ChimeraX commands (.cxc) that place a marker at each C-alpha (Angstrom):
marker #1 position 157.12,320.02,-53.49 radius 0.5
marker #1 position 158.93,320.53,-50.24 radius 0.5
marker #1 position 157.32,324.05,-49.97 radius 0.5
marker #1 position 153.76,322.74,-50.04 radius 0.5
marker #1 position 153.53,320.26,-47.24 radius 0.5
marker #1 position 150.90,322.40,-45.45 radius 0.5
marker #1 position 148.92,322.64,-48.73 radius 0.5
marker #1 position 149.00,318.92,-49.15 radius 0.5
marker #1 position 147.49,318.70,-45.70 radius 0.5
marker #1 position 145.05,321.48,-46.59 radius 0.5
marker #1 position 143.80,319.21,-49.53 radius 0.5
marker #1 position 143.46,316.17,-47.19 radius 0.5
marker #1 position 141.68,318.16,-44.49 radius 0.5
marker #1 position 139.51,319.93,-47.07 radius 0.5
marker #1 position 138.45,316.75,-48.67 radius 0.5
marker #1 position 137.46,315.15,-45.35 radius 0.5
marker #1 position 135.63,318.35,-44.46 radius 0.5
marker #1 position 133.79,318.46,-47.65 radius 0.5
marker #1 position 132.61,314.89,-47.20 radius 0.5
marker #1 position 131.50,315.48,-43.62 radius 0.5
marker #1 position 129.66,318.65,-44.83 radius 0.5
marker #1 position 127.83,316.57,-47.37 radius 0.5
marker #1 position 127.14,313.83,-44.80 radius 0.5
marker #1 position 125.72,316.28,-42.31 radius 0.5
marker #1 position 123.41,317.79,-44.99 radius 0.5
marker #1 position 121.93,314.33,-45.70 radius 0.5
marker #1 position 121.54,313.10,-42.07 radius 0.5
marker #1 position 118.08,313.62,-40.61 radius 0.5
marker #1 position 119.24,313.59,-36.93 radius 0.5
marker #1 position 119.92,317.35,-36.56 radius 0.5
marker #1 position 117.58,317.77,-33.62 radius 0.5
marker #1 position 116.31,314.80,-31.58 radius 0.5
marker #1 position 112.90,315.33,-29.90 radius 0.5
marker #1 position 111.61,313.31,-27.03 radius 0.5
marker #1 position 107.79,313.30,-26.83 radius 0.5
marker #1 position 105.44,312.07,-24.25 radius 0.5
marker #1 position 102.53,310.99,-26.45 radius 0.5
marker #1 position 103.49,307.63,-27.97 radius 0.5
marker #1 position 100.11,306.95,-29.51 radius 0.5
marker #1 position 101.39,307.49,-32.99 radius 0.5
marker #1 position 105.16,308.10,-32.33 radius 0.5
marker #1 position 105.74,304.67,-30.78 radius 0.5
marker #1 position 109.32,305.08,-29.85 radius 0.5
marker #1 position 108.77,308.59,-28.28 radius 0.5
marker #1 position 111.74,309.97,-30.40 radius 0.5
marker #1 position 111.47,312.21,-33.42 radius 0.5
marker #1 position 114.42,313.06,-35.68 radius 0.5
marker #1 position 114.21,316.61,-37.12 radius 0.5
marker #1 position 116.46,317.22,-40.10 radius 0.5
marker #1 position 116.76,320.15,-42.53 radius 0.5
marker #1 position 114.89,318.41,-45.26 radius 0.5
marker #1 position 112.40,316.25,-43.32 radius 0.5
marker #1 position 111.16,315.01,-39.93 radius 0.5
marker #1 position 110.97,311.19,-39.27 radius 0.5
marker #1 position 109.70,308.92,-36.47 radius 0.5
marker #1 position 109.02,305.31,-35.82 radius 0.5
marker #1 position 105.48,304.10,-35.50 radius 0.5
marker #1 position 103.73,300.65,-35.00 radius 0.5
marker #1 position 100.47,302.12,-36.17 radius 0.5
marker #1 position 98.69,300.20,-38.98 radius 0.5
marker #1 position 101.59,297.74,-39.11 radius 0.5
marker #1 position 101.49,294.00,-38.48 radius 0.5
marker #1 position 102.47,292.95,-35.03 radius 0.5
marker #1 position 106.21,292.81,-34.51 radius 0.5
marker #1 position 106.92,295.26,-37.36 radius 0.5
marker #1 position 107.67,298.86,-37.26 radius 0.5
marker #1 position 107.64,301.58,-40.02 radius 0.5
marker #1 position 109.40,304.87,-40.34 radius 0.5
marker #1 position 107.23,307.85,-41.31 radius 0.5
marker #1 position 108.75,310.99,-42.69 radius 0.5
marker #1 position 107.36,314.39,-43.48 radius 0.5
marker #1 position 109.30,316.31,-45.99 radius 0.5
marker #1 position 109.66,320.05,-45.76 radius 0.5
marker #1 position 108.61,322.14,-48.63 radius 0.5
marker #1 position 108.92,325.78,-49.46 radius 0.5
marker #1 position 105.28,326.21,-48.69 radius 0.5
marker #1 position 105.65,325.10,-44.99 radius 0.5
marker #1 position 105.16,328.36,-43.09 radius 0.5
marker #1 position 105.73,326.30,-39.88 radius 0.5
marker #1 position 109.41,325.53,-40.74 radius 0.5
marker #1 position 111.70,327.76,-38.67 radius 0.5
marker #1 position 114.26,330.02,-40.21 radius 0.5
marker #1 position 117.22,328.04,-39.03 radius 0.5
marker #1 position 116.14,324.98,-41.07 radius 0.5
marker #1 position 115.64,326.98,-44.30 radius 0.5
marker #1 position 118.99,328.70,-43.70 radius 0.5
marker #1 position 120.63,325.29,-43.20 radius 0.5
marker #1 position 119.29,324.04,-46.45 radius 0.5
marker #1 position 120.66,326.90,-48.50 radius 0.5
marker #1 position 123.94,327.47,-46.69 radius 0.5
marker #1 position 124.97,323.83,-46.74 radius 0.5
marker #1 position 124.22,323.60,-50.39 radius 0.5
marker #1 position 126.52,326.73,-50.90 radius 0.5
marker #1 position 129.17,325.22,-48.57 radius 0.5
marker #1 position 129.22,321.96,-50.66 radius 0.5
marker #1 position 129.64,323.86,-53.80 radius 0.5
marker #1 position 132.32,326.26,-52.40 radius 0.5
marker #1 position 134.21,323.34,-50.96 radius 0.5
marker #1 position 134.30,321.52,-54.23 radius 0.5
marker #1 position 135.67,324.64,-55.92 radius 0.5
marker #1 position 138.25,324.90,-53.18 radius 0.5
marker #1 position 139.30,321.23,-53.82 radius 0.5
marker #1 position 139.53,321.88,-57.54 radius 0.5
marker #1 position 141.70,324.93,-57.15 radius 0.5
marker #1 position 144.02,323.26,-54.65 radius 0.5
marker #1 position 144.44,320.22,-56.99 radius 0.5
marker #1 position 145.34,322.47,-59.84 radius 0.5
marker #1 position 148.00,324.32,-57.62 radius 0.5
marker #1 position 149.46,321.07,-56.33 radius 0.5
marker #1 position 149.62,319.73,-59.77 radius 0.5
marker #1 position 151.80,322.64,-60.86 radius 0.5
marker #1 position 154.00,322.32,-57.79 radius 0.5
marker #1 position 154.53,318.61,-58.40 radius 0.5
marker #1 position 155.38,319.08,-62.00 radius 0.5
marker #1 position 157.86,321.66,-61.20 radius 0.5
marker #1 position 156.06,324.66,-62.75 radius 0.5
marker #1 position 157.43,327.51,-60.86 radius 0.5
marker #1 position 155.05,330.36,-61.93 radius 0.5
marker #1 position 154.65,332.14,-58.68 radius 0.5
marker #1 position 151.61,334.11,-59.71 radius 0.5
marker #1 position 149.75,331.16,-61.03 radius 0.5
marker #1 position 150.46,328.75,-58.11 radius 0.5
marker #1 position 149.94,331.39,-55.39 radius 0.5
marker #1 position 146.73,332.57,-56.91 radius 0.5
marker #1 position 145.14,329.19,-56.91 radius 0.5
marker #1 position 146.19,328.39,-53.45 radius 0.5
marker #1 position 144.67,331.75,-52.39 radius 0.5
marker #1 position 141.48,330.97,-54.24 radius 0.5
marker #1 position 141.24,327.53,-52.77 radius 0.5
marker #1 position 141.85,328.84,-49.36 radius 0.5
marker #1 position 139.12,331.46,-49.78 radius 0.5
marker #1 position 136.58,328.91,-50.87 radius 0.5
marker #1 position 137.50,326.60,-47.86 radius 0.5
marker #1 position 137.11,329.35,-45.37 radius 0.5
marker #1 position 133.85,330.55,-47.03 radius 0.5
marker #1 position 132.47,326.88,-47.01 radius 0.5
marker #1 position 133.45,326.58,-43.38 radius 0.5
marker #1 position 131.49,329.66,-42.41 radius 0.5
marker #1 position 128.53,328.50,-44.38 radius 0.5
marker #1 position 128.51,325.37,-42.27 radius 0.5
marker #1 position 129.23,327.14,-39.02 radius 0.5
marker #1 position 126.18,329.33,-39.19 radius 0.5
marker #1 position 123.40,326.66,-39.53 radius 0.5
marker #1 position 125.20,324.34,-37.03 radius 0.5
marker #1 position 125.46,327.11,-34.47 radius 0.5
marker #1 position 121.85,328.31,-35.08 radius 0.5
marker #1 position 120.31,324.89,-34.80 radius 0.5
marker #1 position 122.44,324.03,-31.66 radius 0.5
marker #1 position 121.14,327.24,-30.08 radius 0.5
marker #1 position 117.49,326.14,-30.82 radius 0.5
marker #1 position 118.30,322.77,-29.30 radius 0.5
marker #1 position 119.71,324.24,-26.09 radius 0.5
marker #1 position 116.75,326.53,-25.66 radius 0.5
marker #1 position 114.30,323.73,-26.49 radius 0.5
marker #1 position 112.51,325.77,-29.17 radius 0.5
marker #1 position 109.31,324.32,-30.61 radius 0.5
marker #1 position 108.20,323.96,-34.24 radius 0.5
marker #1 position 104.51,324.38,-35.24 radius 0.5
marker #1 position 104.26,321.33,-37.46 radius 0.5
marker #1 position 101.11,320.97,-39.51 radius 0.5
marker #1 position 98.54,318.39,-38.25 radius 0.5
marker #1 position 99.26,316.19,-41.34 radius 0.5
marker #1 position 102.72,315.42,-40.09 radius 0.5
marker #1 position 101.33,313.81,-36.78 radius 0.5
marker #1 position 103.93,315.82,-34.86 radius 0.5
marker #1 position 103.56,317.72,-31.61 radius 0.5
marker #1 position 104.45,321.40,-31.80 radius 0.5
marker #1 position 106.75,321.07,-28.70 radius 0.5
marker #1 position 108.82,318.26,-27.44 radius 0.5
marker #1 position 109.28,317.26,-23.73 radius 0.5
marker #1 position 112.97,317.56,-24.31 radius 0.5
marker #1 position 115.38,317.71,-27.23 radius 0.5
marker #1 position 119.10,317.19,-27.87 radius 0.5
marker #1 position 121.53,317.68,-30.43 radius 0.5
marker #1 position 121.54,314.92,-33.18 radius 0.5
marker #1 position 124.52,313.41,-34.86 radius 0.5
marker #1 position 124.55,315.86,-37.77 radius 0.5
marker #1 position 125.63,318.78,-35.43 radius 0.5
marker #1 position 128.87,317.31,-34.07 radius 0.5
marker #1 position 129.68,316.14,-37.69 radius 0.5
marker #1 position 129.11,319.64,-38.91 radius 0.5
marker #1 position 131.23,321.11,-36.15 radius 0.5
marker #1 position 134.19,318.76,-37.28 radius 0.5
marker #1 position 133.62,319.83,-40.91 radius 0.5
marker #1 position 133.86,323.50,-39.95 radius 0.5
marker #1 position 137.14,322.92,-38.11 radius 0.5
marker #1 position 138.69,320.91,-41.05 radius 0.5
marker #1 position 137.49,323.47,-43.65 radius 0.5
marker #1 position 138.80,326.43,-41.71 radius 0.5
marker #1 position 142.15,324.61,-41.03 radius 0.5
marker #1 position 142.52,323.76,-44.71 radius 0.5
marker #1 position 141.68,327.31,-45.77 radius 0.5
marker #1 position 144.30,328.64,-43.34 radius 0.5
marker #1 position 146.88,326.22,-44.66 radius 0.5
marker #1 position 146.18,327.08,-48.30 radius 0.5
marker #1 position 146.27,330.81,-47.60 radius 0.5
marker #1 position 149.71,330.52,-45.95 radius 0.5
marker #1 position 151.51,329.17,-49.11 radius 0.5
marker #1 position 154.74,331.12,-49.97 radius 0.5
marker #1 position 157.20,329.99,-52.71 radius 0.5
marker #1 position 160.85,330.13,-51.42 radius 0.5
marker #1 position 162.85,333.28,-52.42 radius 0.5
marker #1 position 165.61,331.22,-53.78 radius 0.5
marker #1 position 163.32,329.41,-56.25 radius 0.5
marker #1 position 163.81,329.92,-59.99 radius 0.5
marker #1 position 160.62,331.95,-60.58 radius 0.5
marker #1 position 159.18,332.99,-63.93 radius 0.5
marker #1 position 156.16,335.23,-64.07 radius 0.5
marker link #1:1,2 radius 0.2
marker link #1:2,3 radius 0.2
marker link #1:3,4 radius 0.2
marker link #1:4,5 radius 0.2
marker link #1:5,6 radius 0.2
marker link #1:6,7 radius 0.2
marker link #1:7,8 radius 0.2
marker link #1:8,9 radius 0.2
marker link #1:9,10 radius 0.2
marker link #1:10,11 radius 0.2
marker link #1:11,12 radius 0.2
marker link #1:12,13 radius 0.2
marker link #1:13,14 radius 0.2
marker link #1:14,15 radius 0.2
marker link #1:15,16 radius 0.2
marker link #1:16,17 radius 0.2
marker link #1:17,18 radius 0.2
marker link #1:18,19 radius 0.2
marker link #1:19,20 radius 0.2
marker link #1:20,21 radius 0.2
marker link #1:21,22 radius 0.2
marker link #1:22,23 radius 0.2
marker link #1:23,24 radius 0.2
marker link #1:24,25 radius 0.2
marker link #1:25,26 radius 0.2
marker link #1:26,27 radius 0.2
marker link #1:27,28 radius 0.2
marker link #1:28,29 radius 0.2
marker link #1:29,30 radius 0.2
marker link #1:30,31 radius 0.2
marker link #1:31,32 radius 0.2
marker link #1:32,33 radius 0.2
marker link #1:33,34 radius 0.2
marker link #1:34,35 radius 0.2
marker link #1:35,36 radius 0.2
marker link #1:36,37 radius 0.2
marker link #1:37,38 radius 0.2
marker link #1:38,39 radius 0.2
marker link #1:39,40 radius 0.2
marker link #1:40,41 radius 0.2
marker link #1:41,42 radius 0.2
marker link #1:42,43 radius 0.2
marker link #1:43,44 radius 0.2
marker link #1:44,45 radius 0.2
marker link #1:45,46 radius 0.2
marker link #1:46,47 radius 0.2
marker link #1:47,48 radius 0.2
marker link #1:48,49 radius 0.2
marker link #1:49,50 radius 0.2
marker link #1:50,51 radius 0.2
marker link #1:51,52 radius 0.2
marker link #1:52,53 radius 0.2
marker link #1:53,54 radius 0.2
marker link #1:54,55 radius 0.2
marker link #1:55,56 radius 0.2
marker link #1:56,57 radius 0.2
marker link #1:57,58 radius 0.2
marker link #1:58,59 radius 0.2
marker link #1:59,60 radius 0.2
marker link #1:60,61 radius 0.2
marker link #1:61,62 radius 0.2
marker link #1:62,63 radius 0.2
marker link #1:63,64 radius 0.2
marker link #1:64,65 radius 0.2
marker link #1:65,66 radius 0.2
marker link #1:66,67 radius 0.2
marker link #1:67,68 radius 0.2
marker link #1:68,69 radius 0.2
marker link #1:69,70 radius 0.2
marker link #1:70,71 radius 0.2
marker link #1:71,72 radius 0.2
marker link #1:72,73 radius 0.2
marker link #1:73,74 radius 0.2
marker link #1:74,75 radius 0.2
marker link #1:75,76 radius 0.2
marker link #1:76,77 radius 0.2
marker link #1:77,78 radius 0.2
marker link #1:78,79 radius 0.2
marker link #1:79,80 radius 0.2
marker link #1:80,81 radius 0.2
marker link #1:81,82 radius 0.2
marker link #1:82,83 radius 0.2
marker link #1:83,84 radius 0.2
marker link #1:84,85 radius 0.2
marker link #1:85,86 radius 0.2
marker link #1:86,87 radius 0.2
marker link #1:87,88 radius 0.2
marker link #1:88,89 radius 0.2
marker link #1:89,90 radius 0.2
marker link #1:90,91 radius 0.2
marker link #1:91,92 radius 0.2
marker link #1:92,93 radius 0.2
marker link #1:93,94 radius 0.2
marker link #1:94,95 radius 0.2
marker link #1:95,96 radius 0.2
marker link #1:96,97 radius 0.2
marker link #1:97,98 radius 0.2
marker link #1:98,99 radius 0.2
marker link #1:99,100 radius 0.2
marker link #1:100,101 radius 0.2
marker link #1:101,102 radius 0.2
marker link #1:102,103 radius 0.2
marker link #1:103,104 radius 0.2
marker link #1:104,105 radius 0.2
marker link #1:105,106 radius 0.2
marker link #1:106,107 radius 0.2
marker link #1:107,108 radius 0.2
marker link #1:108,109 radius 0.2
marker link #1:109,110 radius 0.2
marker link #1:110,111 radius 0.2
marker link #1:111,112 radius 0.2
marker link #1:112,113 radius 0.2
marker link #1:113,114 radius 0.2
marker link #1:114,115 radius 0.2
marker link #1:115,116 radius 0.2
marker link #1:116,117 radius 0.2
marker link #1:117,118 radius 0.2
marker link #1:118,119 radius 0.2
marker link #1:119,120 radius 0.2
marker link #1:120,121 radius 0.2
marker link #1:121,122 radius 0.2
marker link #1:122,123 radius 0.2
marker link #1:123,124 radius 0.2
marker link #1:124,125 radius 0.2
marker link #1:125,126 radius 0.2
marker link #1:126,127 radius 0.2
marker link #1:127,128 radius 0.2
marker link #1:128,129 radius 0.2
marker link #1:129,130 radius 0.2
marker link #1:130,131 radius 0.2
marker link #1:131,132 radius 0.2
marker link #1:132,133 radius 0.2
marker link #1:133,134 radius 0.2
marker link #1:134,135 radius 0.2
marker link #1:135,136 radius 0.2
marker link #1:136,137 radius 0.2
marker link #1:137,138 radius 0.2
marker link #1:138,139 radius 0.2
marker link #1:139,140 radius 0.2
marker link #1:140,141 radius 0.2
marker link #1:141,142 radius 0.2
marker link #1:142,143 radius 0.2
marker link #1:143,144 radius 0.2
marker link #1:144,145 radius 0.2
marker link #1:145,146 radius 0.2
marker link #1:146,147 radius 0.2
marker link #1:147,148 radius 0.2
marker link #1:148,149 radius 0.2
marker link #1:149,150 radius 0.2
marker link #1:150,151 radius 0.2
marker link #1:151,152 radius 0.2
marker link #1:152,153 radius 0.2
marker link #1:153,154 radius 0.2
marker link #1:154,155 radius 0.2
marker link #1:155,156 radius 0.2
marker link #1:156,157 radius 0.2
marker link #1:157,158 radius 0.2
marker link #1:158,159 radius 0.2
marker link #1:159,160 radius 0.2
marker link #1:160,161 radius 0.2
marker link #1:161,162 radius 0.2
marker link #1:162,163 radius 0.2
marker link #1:163,164 radius 0.2
marker link #1:164,165 radius 0.2
marker link #1:165,166 radius 0.2
marker link #1:166,167 radius 0.2
marker link #1:167,168 radius 0.2
marker link #1:168,169 radius 0.2
marker link #1:169,170 radius 0.2
marker link #1:170,171 radius 0.2
marker link #1:171,172 radius 0.2
marker link #1:172,173 radius 0.2
marker link #1:173,174 radius 0.2
marker link #1:174,175 radius 0.2
marker link #1:175,176 radius 0.2
marker link #1:176,177 radius 0.2
marker link #1:177,178 radius 0.2
marker link #1:178,179 radius 0.2
marker link #1:179,180 radius 0.2
marker link #1:180,181 radius 0.2
marker link #1:181,182 radius 0.2
marker link #1:182,183 radius 0.2
marker link #1:183,184 radius 0.2
marker link #1:184,185 radius 0.2
marker link #1:185,186 radius 0.2
marker link #1:186,187 radius 0.2
marker link #1:187,188 radius 0.2
marker link #1:188,189 radius 0.2
marker link #1:189,190 radius 0.2
marker link #1:190,191 radius 0.2
marker link #1:191,192 radius 0.2
marker link #1:192,193 radius 0.2
marker link #1:193,194 radius 0.2
marker link #1:194,195 radius 0.2
marker link #1:195,196 radius 0.2
marker link #1:196,197 radius 0.2
marker link #1:197,198 radius 0.2
marker link #1:198,199 radius 0.2
marker link #1:199,200 radius 0.2
marker link #1:200,201 radius 0.2
marker link #1:201,202 radius 0.2
marker link #1:202,203 radius 0.2
marker link #1:203,204 radius 0.2
marker link #1:204,205 radius 0.2
marker link #1:205,206 radius 0.2
marker link #1:206,207 radius 0.2
marker link #1:207,208 radius 0.2
view
C-alpha cells in the first residue's frame, strides 16, 4: 500500500475531476450574453449552454413574476456553431472515459490493498486508468478552450427566429461552466500522470 500513495491521490483527483466534468456538461452558463434589446429578454442576459440557450422574461407573465424560457439545440439546427456540437460529443466521451479510468484505478488499488503482488496485473490497470484519465482530460480541454476562444472574440450565433434570440450580443463573457471545466481538466490530467507513474518496488515478492 505504501507504494501507491500517488495512485490513491489519482483516484481522489480523478473522482472530483469526473464529477466536475459532468457538472460542466449540465450547466447552461457556458457563454453569458449581454443584449441591448430587453423587450423579450427582460434581464438583458442570455445563458448559452451546449444543450440549450435560456433567458429570463416577464412577457406574458403576471406582474411581479418572471419565467425562464429555454430553446433546446437539436441536430437539425444549422445555426448551432461547431464548438457547441463538439462540446456535446467530447464531454460525453470524457464522462465515459473518466468512468472507465475510475473503474480501472479501483481494481488496481483493490489488488494493492489486498496484498496481491502481480506486477503485470496491477501495473497494467494503473496504466489503463491513467490513459483514460488523460484522454478524458483532453476531451474536456478541447471544448473548453474552443468556447473560451469564441467568448474572447465575441463570436455570434445565428439563432432561428423562434428562439427570440439576437444573432449577436452587445458583449459576452465566460460562464461558470468554463472555469469548472478548466479545473476538471487539471484534475484529470494530474490523476492520469499519477496513475501512469506507478512502479512496484524492486524488493517486493513478485509473481507474474
